[in-house]
C-alpha positions in Angstrom: -130.5 117.4 71.8 -128.4 114.3 72.2 -129.2 111.4 74.5 -128.1 107.9 75.3 -130.5 105.0 74.6 -130.2 101.6 76.2 -131.7 98.5 74.6 -131.4 94.7 74.6 -130.0 92.3 72.1 -130.3 88.5 72.9 -129.8 89.0 76.6 -127.1 91.7 76.3 -127.4 95.4 76.9 -126.5 97.7 74.0 -126.0 101.5 74.1 -126.9 103.9 71.3 -126.9 107.6 70.9 -129.8 109.6 69.5 -129.3 113.0 68.0 -132.9 114.4 68.1 -134.5 116.5 65.4 -138.0 117.4 64.2 -137.9 115.6 60.8 -139.6 112.4 60.0 -136.7 110.9 58.0 -133.8 109.6 60.1 -130.4 108.0 59.7 -129.3 104.8 61.3 -125.5 104.5 61.4 -123.9 101.1 61.7 -120.3 101.2 62.8 -117.6 99.1 60.9 -114.8 97.0 62.3 -114.4 97.3 66.1 -115.2 101.0 65.8 -117.2 102.6 68.6 -120.3 104.6 67.6 -118.5 107.9 67.7 -116.6 106.7 64.6 -113.0 107.4 63.6 -111.8 110.8 64.8 -115.4 111.2 66.1 -116.5 111.5 62.5 -119.8 109.8 63.0 -120.7 111.9 66.1 -119.9 115.0 64.1 -121.9 113.8 61.2 -124.9 113.0 63.4 -124.8 116.5 65.0 -124.7 118.1 61.6 -127.5 116.1 60.2 -129.7 116.7 63.3 -129.1 120.4 62.9 -130.4 120.0 59.3 -133.6 118.4 60.7 -132.8 114.7 60.5 -132.7 112.5 63.7 -129.7 110.2 63.8 -129.1 107.0 65.8 -125.7 105.5 66.3 -124.9 102.4 68.4 -122.2 100.0 69.7 -122.9 96.4 68.6 -122.3 93.6 71.1 -118.8 93.5 72.5 -117.8 96.9 71.2 -117.6 100.2 73.1 -120.2 100.5 75.8 -122.2 97.5 74.8 -122.0 94.1 76.6 -121.6 90.7 75.1 -119.1 89.1 72.7 -118.0 90.9 69.5 -119.1 88.4 66.8 -118.0 90.7 63.9 -119.9 92.3 61.1 -121.0 89.0 59.6 -123.0 88.2 62.7 -124.4 91.7 63.3 -127.9 91.1 61.9 -129.6 91.0 65.4 -127.6 94.0 66.6 -128.7 96.1 63.6 -132.3 94.9 63.8 -132.7 95.8 67.5 -131.0 99.1 67.0 -133.5 99.9 64.2 -136.3 99.1 66.5 -134.8 101.2 69.3 -134.4 104.1 66.9 -138.1 103.9 65.9 -139.2 103.7 69.5 -137.0 106.6 70.7 -138.1 108.8 67.7 -141.8 107.8 67.2 -142.4 110.4 64.5 -140.1 108.6 62.1 -141.7 107.8 58.8 -138.6 106.8 56.8 -135.2 105.4 57.9 -132.1 105.4 55.8 -129.2 103.2 57.0 -125.5 104.2 56.5 -122.4 102.1 56.9 -118.8 102.4 56.0 -116.4 99.6 55.3 -117.6 96.2 56.7 -120.7 98.0 58.2 -121.6 98.7 54.5 -121.0 95.0 53.8 -123.3 94.0 56.6 -126.1 96.2 55.4 -125.7 94.8 51.9 -126.0 91.3 53.3 -129.0 91.9 55.5 -130.6 95.2 54.4 -133.3 93.3 52.4 -134.5 91.6 55.6 -135.0 94.8 57.5 -137.6 97.6 57.4 -135.2 100.1 56.0 -136.2 102.6 53.2 -132.8 103.4 51.7 -129.2 102.4 52.0 -126.0 104.5 51.8 -123.0 102.3 51.5 -119.4 103.7 51.7 -116.2 101.8 50.8 -117.7 98.3 51.2 -115.3 95.6 52.4 -115.0 92.6 50.0 -111.8 90.9 51.2 -112.3 87.3 52.3 -110.2 86.0 55.2 -107.0 87.8 56.1 -105.9 90.9 54.1 -102.6 90.1 52.5 -101.7 93.7 51.7 -101.9 93.3 47.9 -103.2 96.1 45.8 -106.1 95.7 43.4 -104.9 95.2 39.8 -106.8 98.3 38.6 -105.0 100.4 41.3 -101.7 99.0 40.3 -102.4 99.8 36.6 -103.1 103.4 37.6 -100.0 103.6 39.7 -97.7 102.3 36.9 -99.4 104.5 34.3 -98.5 107.5 36.4 -94.9 106.3 36.8 -94.5 105.8 33.1 -95.5 109.4 32.4 -93.0 110.7 34.9 -89.5 111.4 33.4 -87.9 111.1 36.9 -89.1 107.5 37.1 -87.5 106.7 33.8 -84.3 108.3 35.0 -84.4 106.1 38.1 -85.0 103.0 36.0 -82.1 103.7 33.6 -79.9 104.6 36.5 -80.5 101.4 38.3 -82.5 102.9 41.1 -85.5 100.5 40.7 -85.5 96.9 41.8 -86.3 95.1 38.5 -87.5 91.9 40.3 -90.0 93.9 42.3 -91.0 95.8 39.2 -91.7 92.5 37.4 -93.8 91.2 40.2 -95.8 94.4 40.3 -96.4 94.4 36.5 -97.6 90.8 36.7 -100.1 91.8 39.4 -101.2 94.8 37.3 -102.2 92.7 34.3 -103.8 90.0 36.4 -107.6 89.6 36.3 -109.7 91.1 39.1 -109.7 88.9 42.2 -112.7 86.8 42.8 -114.7 87.5 46.0 -117.3 85.1 47.3 -118.1 87.8 49.9 -118.9 90.2 47.1 -121.1 87.6 45.5 -123.1 87.2 48.7 -123.3 91.0 49.1 -124.7 91.2 45.6 -127.3 88.6 46.3 -128.2 90.3 49.6 -128.5 93.7 47.9 -130.7 92.1 45.3 -133.3 91.4 48.0 -133.5 95.1 48.9 -136.1 97.1 46.9 -135.3 100.6 48.1 -132.8 103.2 46.7 -129.2 102.4 47.1 -126.2 104.8 47.0 -122.7 103.5 47.0 -120.0 106.1 47.9 -116.3 105.5 47.2 -113.2 107.4 48.1 -111.5 106.4 44.8 -107.9 106.3 46.1 -108.9 104.3 49.2 -107.6 100.8 48.9 -110.7 99.2 50.3 -112.8 101.1 47.7 -110.4 100.0 44.9 -110.7 96.3 45.9 -114.5 96.7 46.0 -114.5 98.1 42.4 -112.3 95.2 41.3 -114.6 92.6 42.8 -117.9 94.4 42.1 -117.5 96.0 38.6 -119.4 98.9 37.2 -122.6 100.0 38.9 -124.6 103.1 38.1 -125.3 103.5 41.8 -121.6 104.3 42.5 -120.5 107.9 43.2 -116.8 108.6 43.7 -114.8 111.3 45.5 -111.2 111.9 44.5 -109.9 111.1 47.9 -107.9 108.5 49.8 -109.7 109.1 53.1 -111.4 105.8 54.0 -113.5 107.4 56.8 -114.0 110.8 55.0 -112.1 112.4 57.8 -110.8 115.6 56.1 -113.1 118.7 55.8 -113.7 118.3 52.0 -114.5 114.6 52.3 -116.7 115.1 55.3 -118.7 117.8 53.5 -119.1 115.6 50.5 -120.3 112.7 52.6 -122.8 115.0 54.4 -124.2 116.2 51.1 -124.6 112.7 49.7 -126.3 111.5 52.8 -128.6 114.6 52.7 -129.5 113.7 49.2 -130.5 110.2 50.3 -132.5 111.5 53.2 -134.4 113.9 50.9 
């Protein structure tokens, strides 16, 4: 059964959706960007229904200024209060809950990394965390560029294009310089690392390895045994294979 839950956050009214189930371990979903609680292509709503059918209650919500919720959208960096009251509303609406796992994709994952240690959450599932400071300039991560050029160098057709003058040598030189550049520094990633260090529960980091946001995360974050990758470019795990993989990984975290 699915029902809408209304709750307050600093004088504003927020709306969430509870997919009810009999289990005592539930999932709190924080939405990224300006995304409504249904998620891209209704992916979060579909995920919630599927998890509820497997016995896990799921709570999704619109933070202030997004979707059906009132107030001003302050962005993911200022979402601490929204996530905290959503967690409380989830526990009140599903009183049999014993454990709560929180899931976020993109900057919702970043928000959970920054503040998860301050909340009564038992585990975190973090997908394609956002690590870009300020405006995104469209540049690819050096590691992604290296993989791209390695693939081109192994392709005889690309060599034929190069020898035939079909490749802009100036653009090629710029790309090669970027490919050999060191990984970009990210103060945001450092703050996320500090925040995650305050969290003492299990952490799962899920990456769609051909997704650019995931590639930038790896460049800024480095190796981490908590990372699990899917050979996909789907940022929101929208296709059937990626959705199934995400469902299975979240089920693993829920136990």
